[in-house]
C-alpha positions in Angstrom: 9.7 36.8 26.6 9.1 33.1 27.0 11.5 30.9 25.0 9.6 29.6 21.9 10.6 27.0 19.3 10.5 27.7 15.6 9.7 24.4 13.9 10.5 24.0 10.2 9.4 21.4 7.7 11.9 19.4 5.6 10.9 17.2 2.7 14.6 16.6 1.8 18.1 17.2 3.1 18.4 20.5 1.2 15.4 21.9 2.9 16.7 20.7 6.3 20.0 22.6 5.8 18.2 25.7 4.6 15.9 25.6 7.7 18.9 25.2 10.1 20.9 27.9 8.4 18.0 30.4 8.6 17.2 29.9 12.2 15.0 26.9 12.9 15.2 25.4 16.4 13.7 22.1 15.3 12.8 20.2 12.1 10.0 17.8 11.5 10.4 15.2 8.7 9.3 11.8 7.5 10.7 8.6 6.3 9.6 6.8 3.1 6.7 5.1 4.9 4.2 5.8 7.7 4.1 9.6 7.3 1.4 12.0 6.2 3.4 13.5 3.3 4.4 10.3 1.4 4.6 12.4 -1.8 7.6 14.4 -0.4 11.1 13.2 -1.2 11.5 12.3 2.5 14.4 10.5 4.2 15.5 6.9 4.5 16.2 4.7 7.5 19.8 4.4 6.3 20.2 8.2 6.1 18.4 9.2 9.3 21.5 9.0 11.6 23.4 11.4 9.3 20.5 13.8 9.3 20.1 13.7 13.1 23.9 14.2 13.7 23.9 17.2 11.4 21.0 18.8 13.2 22.3 18.1 16.7 25.6 19.6 15.8 23.7 22.9 15.4 21.6 22.4 18.6 18.5 21.6 16.4 16.1 18.9 17.3 14.6 16.3 14.9 11.0 15.2 15.2 10.0 12.2 13.1 6.5 12.0 11.6 4.9 8.6 12.1 1.6 10.4 11.7 -0.6 7.9 9.9 -3.0 5.1 10.7 -1.1 1.8 10.6 -2.5 -1.7 9.8 -1.8 -4.9 11.8 0.3 -6.3 9.0 2.5 -3.2 9.0 3.4 -3.1 12.7 6.6 -5.2 12.4 8.0 -3.0 9.6 6.9 0.0 11.6 8.8 -1.1 14.7 12.0 -1.9 12.7 11.9 1.7 11.5 11.4 3.0 15.0 14.2 0.8 16.3 16.6 2.4 13.7 15.4 5.9 14.7 15.9 5.2 18.4 19.5 4.2 17.5 19.8 7.4 15.4 18.8 9.5 18.5 15.7 11.1 17.0 14.4 13.6 19.5 10.6 13.0 19.3 8.0 11.0 17.4 4.8 12.6 16.0 2.1 10.0 16.2 -1.5 9.8 15.0 -2.4 6.2 15.5 -3.8 5.5 19.0 -2.5 1.9 18.9 1.0 2.9 17.9 1.1 5.6 20.6 0.2 2.9 23.1 2.7 0.4 21.7 5.6 2.9 21.6 4.9 4.3 25.1 5.1 0.7 26.5 8.0 -0.6 24.4 10.4 2.3 24.6 11.1 3.7 28.0 12.1 7.3 27.7 10.6 7.9 24.3 9.3 11.4 23.6 5.9 11.4 21.9 4.1 14.3 20.2 0.4 14.0 19.5 -0.1 14.7 15.8 -2.6 17.3 14.7 -4.2 14.3 12.9 -5.4 13.2 16.3 -7.8 16.2 16.2 -7.0 17.5 19.7 -8.8 20.8 20.1 -10.0 21.0 23.7 -8.8 20.3 27.2 -10.5 16.9 27.5 -8.7 15.6 24.5 -5.4 17.0 25.7 -5.8 15.2 29.0 -6.2 11.8 27.2 -3.0 12.2 25.3 -1.2 13.3 28.4 -2.5 10.2 30.2 -1.2 8.2 27.2 2.3 9.5 27.8 2.6 12.3 25.3 4.9 15.2 26.1 3.5 17.6 23.5 0.2 18.1 21.7 0.1 19.5 18.2 -3.3 21.1 18.3 -5.8 20.9 15.5 -5.6 24.0 13.3 -9.2 24.7 14.3 -8.4 25.2 18.0 -9.6 28.4 19.6 -7.6 30.7 21.9 -9.8 30.0 24.9 -9.2 26.2 24.4 -5.5 26.7 24.1 -5.4 28.6 27.3 -7.4 25.9 29.1 -4.9 23.3 28.0 -2.0 25.4 29.2 -3.6 26.0 32.6 -4.7 22.4 33.2 -2.0 20.1 31.7 1.8 19.9 31.6 1.8 19.4 27.9 4.0 21.5 25.5 1.7 23.1 22.9 2.6 23.2 19.3 0.5 25.2 16.8 0.5 25.8 13.0 1.2 29.4 12.2 2.0 29.4 8.5 0.9 27.4 5.5 -1.8 25.3 4.0 -5.1 24.9 6.0 -7.2 21.8 5.4 -10.9 22.4 5.0 -11.7 19.0 6.6 -11.2 18.6 10.4 -7.8 17.1 11.2 -7.7 13.3 10.9 -11.3 12.9 9.8 -11.2 13.5 6.1 -12.0 10.3 4.1 -12.6 11.9 0.7 -9.5 10.5 -0.9 -10.1 7.1 0.5 -13.5 6.7 -0.9 -12.9 8.5 -4.2 -9.5 7.0 -5.1 -8.4 4.5 -2.4 -5.7 6.8 -1.4 -6.0 7.7 2.3 -5.3 11.2 3.7 -4.9 9.3 7.0 -2.1 7.4 5.4 -0.2 10.2 3.6 -1.8 10.2 0.2 -4.4 12.9 0.2 -5.5 13.6 -3.4 -6.7 17.1 -2.5 -10.2 16.9 -3.9 -10.9 20.0 -1.8 -8.8 22.0 -4.2 -11.1 21.3 -7.1 -14.0 23.4 -8.3 -17.6 22.5 -7.4 -21.1 23.8 -8.2 -23.4 24.4 -5.3 -27.0 23.1 -5.7 -29.7 24.4 -3.4 -33.0 22.6 -4.2 -33.3 23.3 -8.0 -31.0 26.4 -8.1 -27.3 26.3 -9.0 -24.5 28.6 -7.9 -21.6 29.2 -10.2 -18.6 26.9 -10.2 -16.0 27.9 -7.7 -13.4 26.6 -5.2 -16.0 26.2 -2.4 -13.8 23.7 -0.5 -10.4 25.4 -0.9 -9.2 27.3 2.1 -6.8 30.2 2.2 -3.4 29.5 3.7 -2.9 30.8 7.3 -0.4 33.5 8.3 -0.3 34.1 12.0 2.9 36.0 12.1 1.2 39.0 13.7 -0.5 36.7 16.3 2.7 35.2 17.7 2.6 37.2 21.0 -1.1 36.3 21.4 -0.3 32.7 20.9 2.7 32.8 23.3 0.5 34.5 26.0 -2.1 31.7 25.4 0.5 29.0 26.0 1.9 28.0 22.6 5.6 26.9 22.9 6.3 25.8 19.4 5.4 27.7 16.1 5.0 25.2 13.3 5.5 26.0 9.7 3.6 23.8 7.1 5.5 22.8 3.9 7.2 19.4 3.6 6.0 19.3 -0.1 7.3 22.8 -0.8 10.7 23.9 -2.3 13.7 24.8 -0.1 13.5 28.4 -1.1 10.0 28.6 0.5 11.5 27.1 3.7 14.2 29.7 3.6 11.9 32.7 3.2 9.4 31.6 5.8 11.9 30.5 8.5 14.1 33.6 8.1 11.0 35.9 8.3 9.6 34.2 11.4 13.1 34.1 13.0 13.4 37.9 12.5 10.0 38.5 14.2 10.7 36.2 17.1 14.2 37.7 17.7 12.6 41.2 17.5 10.4 40.5 20.5 7.3 39.3 18.5 6.6 42.8 17.1 4.3 42.9 14.1 5.7 42.0 10.7 6.3 44.8 8.2 4.6 45.1 4.8 7.8 43.8 3.2 7.7 40.8 5.5 4.1 39.9 4.6 4.9 40.4 0.9 7.9 38.1 1.1 5.6 35.4 2.6 3.1 35.8 -0.1 5.7 35.6 -2.8 7.0 32.4 -1.2 3.5 30.9 -1.4 0.1 32.4 -1.4 -3.2 31.6 -3.1 -4.0 35.3 -3.3 -4.4 36.2 0.4 -3.9 34.7 3.8 -6.2 34.0 6.7 -4.6 36.1 9.4 -6.5 34.7 12.4 -7.4 31.1 11.5 -10.1 29.9 13.9 -8.5 31.5 17.0 -11.6 33.5 17.8 -14.1 31.0 16.3 -13.9 32.8 12.9 -16.1 30.9 10.5 -16.1 33.2 7.5 -13.5 34.6 5.2 -11.6 31.3 5.4 -12.1 30.2 1.8 -10.6 31.3 -1.5 -13.2 30.8 -4.1 -11.3 32.2 -7.0 -7.7 30.7 -6.8 -6.3 27.5 -5.4 -2.8 27.8 -6.9 0.2 30.0 -5.9 -0.2 33.5 -7.4 2.1 35.6 -5.1 1.6 39.4 -5.2 0.6 41.8 -7.9 3.5 43.9 -9.0 2.6 45.6 -12.3 1.0 45.5 -15.7 1.8 44.2 -19.1 2.0 47.3 -21.3 3.2 45.9 -24.7 3.4 42.7 -26.6 5.6 42.7 -29.8 7.0 40.0 -32.1 10.7 39.6 -31.6 12.6 36.8 -33.4 12.7 33.0 -33.6 9.1 32.7 -32.3 9.9 35.0 -29.3 7.7 37.7 -28.1 9.0 40.9 -26.5 7.0 41.8 -23.4 7.1 45.3 -21.8 6.3 45.3 -18.1 5.8 48.3 -15.8 6.5 47.3 -12.2 7.3 49.0 -9.0 9.1 45.8 -7.9 12.6 45.4 -9.2 12.8 42.3 -11.4 15.7 40.0 -12.0 16.6 37.1 -14.2 15.2 33.9 -12.6 12.1 35.5 -11.1 8.8 33.8 -11.5 5.8 35.7 -13.0 2.1 35.0 -13.6 0.0 36.9 -16.0 -3.6 37.3 -14.8 -6.8 38.7 -16.3 -9.8 39.2 -14.0 -8.3 36.8 -11.4 -7.7 34.0 -14.1 -4.3 32.8 -14.9 -3.3 33.4 -18.6 0.3 32.3 -18.5 3.3 31.8 -16.1 7.0 32.0 -16.9 10.4 32.3 -15.5 12.3 35.5 -16.4 15.3 34.9 -18.6 17.0 37.7 -20.4 15.8 41.0 -19.0 16.4 44.6 -20.1 15.7 47.4 -17.5 14.5 50.7 -18.9 13.7 53.9 -17.0 10.4 54.6 -15.2 10.2 51.0 -13.7 9.9 49.5 -17.2 11.4 46.1 -18.1 11.6 44.1 -21.3 11.5 40.3 -21.1 11.2 37.6 -23.8 9.1 34.5 -24.1 7.8 31.9 -26.5 4.4 31.7 -24.6 1.5 32.9 -26.7 0.5 36.0 -24.8 -1.7 37.9 -27.1 -2.8 41.1 -25.5 -1.4 43.8 -23.2 -3.2 45.0 -20.1 -2.7 41.8 -18.1 -1.9 42.0 -14.4 1.6 40.8 -13.4 2.1 38.8 -10.3 5.5 37.8 -8.7 5.6 34.2 -7.7 9.3 33.7 -7.2 11.9 36.2 -5.9 14.9 34.4 -7.3 17.7 36.5 -5.8 16.1 36.4 -2.3 15.6 32.7 -2.3 19.1 32.0 -3.7 20.6 34.2 -0.9 18.7 32.2 1.7 19.4 28.8 0.1 23.1 29.6 0.0 23.3 31.0 3.5 25.8 29.0 5.6 25.9 28.5 9.3 29.2 27.9 11.0 30.1 27.2 14.6 32.9 29.6 15.9 35.8 27.9 17.6 39.0 28.9 19.4 42.1 26.9 18.6 45.3 26.7 20.6 48.4 25.1 19.0 51.1 23.8 21.4 54.4 23.0 19.7 57.2 22.3 22.2 60.6 21.0 21.3 60.8 17.2 21.5 57.1 16.9 22.3 54.1 15.8 20.3 52.2 18.5 18.4 49.1 19.4 20.4 45.9 21.1 19.3 43.2 22.3 21.6 39.9 23.3 20.1 37.1 24.9 22.0 33.4 25.5 21.2 31.5 27.2 24.0 32.2 25.0 27.1 33.3 22.0 25.1 37.1 21.6 24.8 38.9 18.9 22.9 42.7 18.1 22.9 44.4 16.2 20.2 48.0 15.0 20.4 49.6 14.3 17.1 52.1 11.6 16.5 54.3 14.3 15.0 57.2 15.2 17.3 58.3 18.9 17.1 62.0 19.4 16.6 64.0 22.6 16.9 64.2 24.4 13.5 67.5 24.0 11.7 66.8 26.9 9.4 63.5 28.8 9.5 61.0 28.0 12.3 57.3 27.7 11.6 55.8 31.1 12.1 52.4 32.1 13.6 51.2 33.0 10.1 52.3 29.6 8.8 50.4 27.9 11.5 47.3 30.1 11.0 47.3 29.4 7.3 46.9 25.7 7.9 44.7 25.8 11.0 42.1 28.1 9.6 41.4 25.8 6.6 37.9 24.9 7.9 35.9 25.7 4.8 34.9 22.0 4.3 33.8 21.7 7.9 30.9 23.2 10.0 33.3 25.4 11.9 35.0 28.8 11.5 38.1 30.0 13.3 37.3 32.8 15.8 40.6 33.0 17.7 44.0 31.3 17.4 46.8 31.2 20.0 50.2 29.5 19.6 52.6 28.3 22.3 55.8 27.2 20.7 59.6 26.9 21.1 60.5 28.1 17.6 60.2 24.6 16.2 59.6 23.5 12.7 56.2 21.8 11.9 55.5 20.2 8.6 52.3 21.3 7.0 50.9 17.8 6.7 51.2 17.4 10.5 49.3 20.6 11.1 46.6 19.6 8.6 46.2 16.1 10.1 46.0 17.5 13.6 43.4 20.1 12.6 41.2 17.5 10.9 41.4 15.1 13.8 40.7 17.7 16.4 37.7 19.0 14.4 36.3 15.4 14.1 36.7 14.9 17.9 35.0 18.2 18.6 32.1 17.5 16.3 31.5 14.2 18.0 31.8 15.8 21.4 29.2 18.5 20.6 26.8 15.9 19.3 27.3 13.5 22.2 26.7 16.4 24.7 23.4 17.2 22.9 22.3 13.6 22.8 22.9 12.7 26.5 19.2 13.4 27.1 18.1 11.0 24.4 18.5 7.7 26.2 15.8 5.3 25.4 15.5 1.6 26.6 13.7 -1.0 24.7 11.3 -3.4 26.5 10.2 -6.2 24.2 8.4 -8.4 26.8 4.9 -6.8 26.7 1.3 -8.0 26.8 -1.3 -6.4 24.5 -4.1 -8.9 24.9 -7.7 -7.5 24.7 -11.3 -8.7 24.4 -14.3 -7.1 22.7 -18.0 -7.3 23.3 -20.9 -6.5 20.9 -24.5 -5.4 21.3 -25.9 -6.9 18.1 -26.4 -4.7 15.0 -26.9 -1.0 15.2 -29.1 1.7 13.6 -28.1 5.4 13.4 -31.0 7.8 13.4 -31.6 11.6 14.0 -34.5 14.0 14.4 -35.5 13.7 10.7 -36.3 9.9 11.1 -39.9 9.0 11.8 -39.6 6.6 14.8 -43.0 5.1 13.9 -41.6 3.6 10.7 -39.0 1.6 12.6 -39.6 -1.9 14.0 -40.4 -1.6 17.7 -39.2 -5.0 18.4 -35.6 -4.1 17.4 -33.2 -5.8 19.7 -29.9 -4.2 18.7 -28.3 -0.8 19.4 -30.0 2.4 18.4 -27.6 5.3 18.0 -29.2 8.7 18.3 -27.1 11.2 16.4 -28.7 14.7 17.0 -28.7 17.5 14.5 -29.2 19.8 17.4 -27.5 19.4 20.8 -29.8 21.0 23.3 -32.2 19.9 26.1 -34.5 18.3 23.5 -31.8 15.6 23.1 -32.8 14.3 26.6 -36.5 14.2 25.6 -35.7 12.4 22.3 -33.5 9.8 24.0 -36.3 9.1 26.6 -38.8 8.7 23.7 -36.5 6.2 21.9 -36.0 4.2 25.1 -39.8 4.0 25.7 -40.6 2.9 22.1 -37.7 0.4 21.7 -37.8 -1.4 25.0 -35.8 -4.3 23.7 -33.0 -2.2 22.3 -29.9 -0.5 23.8 -29.7 3.2 23.2 -26.5 5.2 22.5 -25.9 8.9 22.0 -23.5 9.7 19.2 -21.1 12.5 20.4 -19.8 15.0 17.9 -16.3 14.9 16.5 -15.8 18.6 17.2 -16.7 20.3 20.5 -15.0 23.5 21.8 -15.3 24.7 25.4 -18.8 26.3 25.0 -20.0 23.2 23.1 -18.7 20.9 25.9 -20.8 22.8 28.5 -23.9 21.8 26.6 -22.8 18.2 26.0 -21.9 17.8 29.7 -25.3 19.0 30.7 -26.9 16.4 28.4 -24.7 13.5 29.5 -25.3 14.3 33.2 -29.1 13.9 32.7 -28.9 10.6 30.8 -29.1 7.2 32.5 -28.4 3.8 31.1 -27.4 5.2 27.8 -24.2 4.4 25.9 -22.0 7.2 24.6 -20.1 6.9 21.3 -16.7 8.6 21.3 -15.7 10.0 17.9 -12.9 12.2 19.2 -10.4 11.6 22.1 -12.1 14.2 24.3 -15.1 11.9 24.7 -13.0 9.2 26.3 -13.1 11.4 29.5 -16.7 10.3 29.9 -15.6 6.8 30.8 -16.7 7.3 34.4 -20.1 8.7 33.5 -21.3 6.0 31.1 -20.4 3.0 29.1 -18.4 4.1 26.1 -18.3 2.9 22.6 -15.3 3.8 20.5 -16.7 5.4 17.3 -15.4 4.9 13.8 -13.9 8.5 13.7 -11.2 7.3 16.2 -9.8 5.4 13.2 -9.3 2.1 15.0 -7.5 -0.1 12.5 -5.1 -2.3 14.5 -5.1 -4.6 17.5 -2.9 -2.3 19.6 -5.5 0.4 19.5 -8.0 -2.2 20.7 -5.7 -3.0 23.6 -5.4 0.6 24.5 -9.2 1.0 24.6 -9.5 -2.1 26.8 -6.9 -0.5 29.1 -9.3 2.4 29.5 -12.2 0.0 30.1 -13.8 0.2 26.6 -15.0 -3.1 25.0 -17.4 -1.9 22.3 -15.6 -0.6 19.2 -16.5 0.6 15.8 -13.9 -0.1 13.1 -12.4 2.8 11.2 -14.3 3.7 8.0 -11.0 2.7 6.2 -10.9 -0.8 7.7 -11.3 -3.8 5.4 -12.5 -7.4 5.6 -9.1 -8.7 6.9 -9.2 -6.6 10.1 -12.8 -7.2 10.7 -12.4 -11.0 10.4 -9.6 -10.9 12.8 -11.9 -9.2 15.3 -15.4 -10.6 14.8 -17.0 -8.4 17.5 -15.9 -5.2 15.8 -18.7 -3.1 14.4 -18.5 -2.0 10.8 -20.4 0.7 8.8 -22.5 -1.5 6.6 -25.0 0.9 5.1 -25.4 4.7 4.7 -24.1 7.9 3.2 -21.0 8.1 5.4 -19.3 11.5 6.2 -16.3 12.3 4.0 -15.2 15.4 5.9 -16.2 17.6 8.8 -16.0 21.4 8.7 -15.5 24.0 11.3 -15.9 26.9 8.9 -19.4 27.9 7.8 -20.0 26.9 4.1 -23.4 28.7 4.2 -21.6 32.1 4.8 -19.2 31.2 2.1 -21.9 30.4 -0.4 -24.4 33.1 0.4 -22.4 35.7 2.3 -25.1 36.0 4.9 -24.8 36.3 8.7 -26.1 34.0 11.3 -29.2 36.0 11.9 -30.2 35.4 8.3 -29.0 31.8 8.0 -29.8 30.2 4.7 -29.0 26.6 5.6 -31.4 23.9 4.5 -30.9 20.2 4.1 -31.1 20.3 0.3 -27.7 22.0 -0.2 -25.1 19.9 -1.9 -21.9 20.2 -4.0 -21.6 18.9 -7.6 -18.1 17.9 -8.9 -16.7 17.8 -12.4 -18.2 14.3 -12.9 -21.7 15.4 -11.9 -21.4 13.6 -8.6 -23.5 15.1 -5.8 -22.2 15.5 -2.2 -24.9 16.5 0.3 -24.2 18.8 3.3 -25.4 18.2 6.8 -25.3 20.6 9.7 -24.7 19.8 13.4 -25.6 22.5 15.9 -24.2 22.7 19.4 -23.2 26.1 20.7 -21.5 26.5 17.3 -22.4 25.0 14.0 -20.4 22.3 12.3 -21.0 20.7 8.9 -20.5 17.3 7.3 -19.9 16.5 3.6 -21.5 13.2 2.8 -20.4 10.5 0.4 -22.0 10.7 -3.1 -22.5 6.9 -3.1 -24.5 4.8 -0.7 -22.4 2.2 1.1 -24.3 -1.1 1.3 -22.4 -4.2 2.4 -24.9 -5.3 5.0 -24.3 -8.9 6.3 -21.4 -9.4 3.8 -19.4 -10.5 6.8 -20.5 -11.7 10.2 -19.4 -8.7 12.3 -22.2 -6.6 13.8 -23.4 -4.1 11.3 -24.1 -0.4 11.6 -27.0 0.8 9.4 -27.2 4.6 9.0 -30.8 5.6 8.3 -30.0 9.3 8.0 -30.3 11.0 4.7 -32.0 8.0 2.9 -34.7 8.8 0.4 -38.1 7.2 0.9 -37.6 4.3 -1.5 -34.1 3.5 -0.2 -35.4 3.7 3.4 -38.2 1.2 2.7 -35.9 -1.2 1.0 -33.5 -0.9 3.9 -36.1 -1.8 6.4 -37.0 -4.9 4.4 -33.3 -5.8 4.4 -33.1 -5.5 8.1 -36.2 -7.6 8.5 -34.6 -10.4 6.4 -31.2 -9.9 7.9 -29.6 -10.6 4.6 -28.0 -8.3 1.9 -30.2 -7.0 -0.9 -29.5 -4.1 -3.2 -31.4 -1.0 -2.0 -30.1 1.6 -4.5 -28.7 1.9 -8.0 -26.0 4.2 -6.6 -24.4 1.9 -4.0 -21.1 0.2 -3.4 -19.5 -2.1 -0.9 -17.4 0.9 0.2 -13.9 -0.1 1.4 -14.9 -3.5 2.9 -13.2 -5.6 0.2 -10.6 -3.1 -0.8 -7.2 -2.1 0.6 -6.5 1.6 0.7 -3.0 2.9 0.1 
């Protein structure tokens, strides 16, 4: 079997130790800033060397998550952090930001970069771009299919990392802007507010579907797909969970470790139940999107941890001091400290931790609580197996060592300590003298030498070569401590020899941008006859259907708007079969710009002039320099960019008007809502989601070989001509009145209000 890596999350030092003690080969973690889980406890710059040393002692690698978008004004602080981490011998850096990837690859010779899943790499073309940029590993988007994984394996030298357990985002990796626009907290900067975990009502024309968790995905569990993934080319199995407790880390890592060590055989029922008790929203997705699965991905009923059903509440009685006595019948053995949830028709009634417990016959237990549980008949779910988690949390890993004590008359006491092929000798200042009365015995020496409980070592074998001398206990203890310290340093130094990185500070990141005047975005639904034919800017055609008709539509646009430049907006998501269609279209087009919204599209640089789209999240000057390096001089700023960045770069385009996309789906929401199949597709452009505040979010479908969906902002962005940069005006999804007012605004080339439900977006705000 190929050697594979089990990669564990760590939100704090306790979780890191639990992961190592239960079999992780590598740990990924974040510092207080610049990581996608800023709500976790995380680690500090001051503590990172201690963390790295501890992991390296056990032959475990540390990957640091700098997986957020970084602003110009943050770069100096970012580099100071990286400098400290280079000194700390961190093994690799997980990066999302294109500019920071380019900067680090140039500044640090020998640095190991891993392309974050937030980069949205899901096909061979995107993988080739990050390989060209100097990445050693790609962490594929969770949406990636098996056929695309195999293509990346066969055509690049990249290591492939893939999520196998944990939470699954409904929005496509790195392109969810819901938190940014609803609360100024960016998921691309580590502060996702998880609006996808809320309930929504679906509106279809005038009909309403019941409130449910339409945007909440099941967690993935690919434990029975590990061999399939290895055969496809995956080299690292990644576990999600930097925000989860250390007990969760222990259960998941130990379970996956067992399966890996057992030759990737399928997990047992008990293994799967253990994973569910650690964390489950009711059931897992056991395939993710490996075979382009687009249904059964969502959990409409629950979005919180509910574990597994283990029994029934059979009796509720008053006890004393406001306590209730609950009688539970359960086939699962319960213990004090366990976590339980009481459910009725899939709705949570109460949750509690088990305190005093009385076990009766026939799988019956009595527990006590102050919670106001009124009726028997509730289903009981186990959400915490306290004894199992405590066992895994308290598990200790020690390195076995052989020790030889040499005590010769009139010579310094010598201790040799060996771990694998690493041997250390320590000569004490204590001189051994012949014993006047009783010489120090083997047992006396062993008693002192095996005192390794406060170290990371355990004595495997002891040998003594002595001349019947007397050795004071303090000398043995001092020699043991010193030898252990030297060995620990030698093990770590041996591991870290491969981590040499040199800093090059004399670098040039100059760049220049061009612009093509303002831009309009249109699709098939827009009536071209209503647009001004003398338009001289850029017309962006963003098809709803990618087929041969795209070529016809582009030709029609070019013929009608002879003074304009025309661009084709390429989709964010495109798997292998989609790319065949896109390639056919691109090969037919002449004198048309292509807008790249995902890294895969940068591979078209030799076929057409490229424009970097706003979904590349360009938000610093180093990213602009990288794009120039590729030959790209037309750039759309990130949707999360603000006035400061745009003023620094006056040729940058900004999204000035439209209902921008908040998130992109790979799953099919239509199947989720209506439970139909593709032959009976019920999609129409009137479907939308309504949140708890009665805000309406429209749904838009993009069809290539597969269907993809966009969830649109509930408010219209309108900051047209608020700054001097070239503006992008998105005419898609505008109602008739707003469309007419927008055309007048374009004619006057000055801001006017076009809707009562509009805002300036993020232009004059700074997201966290």
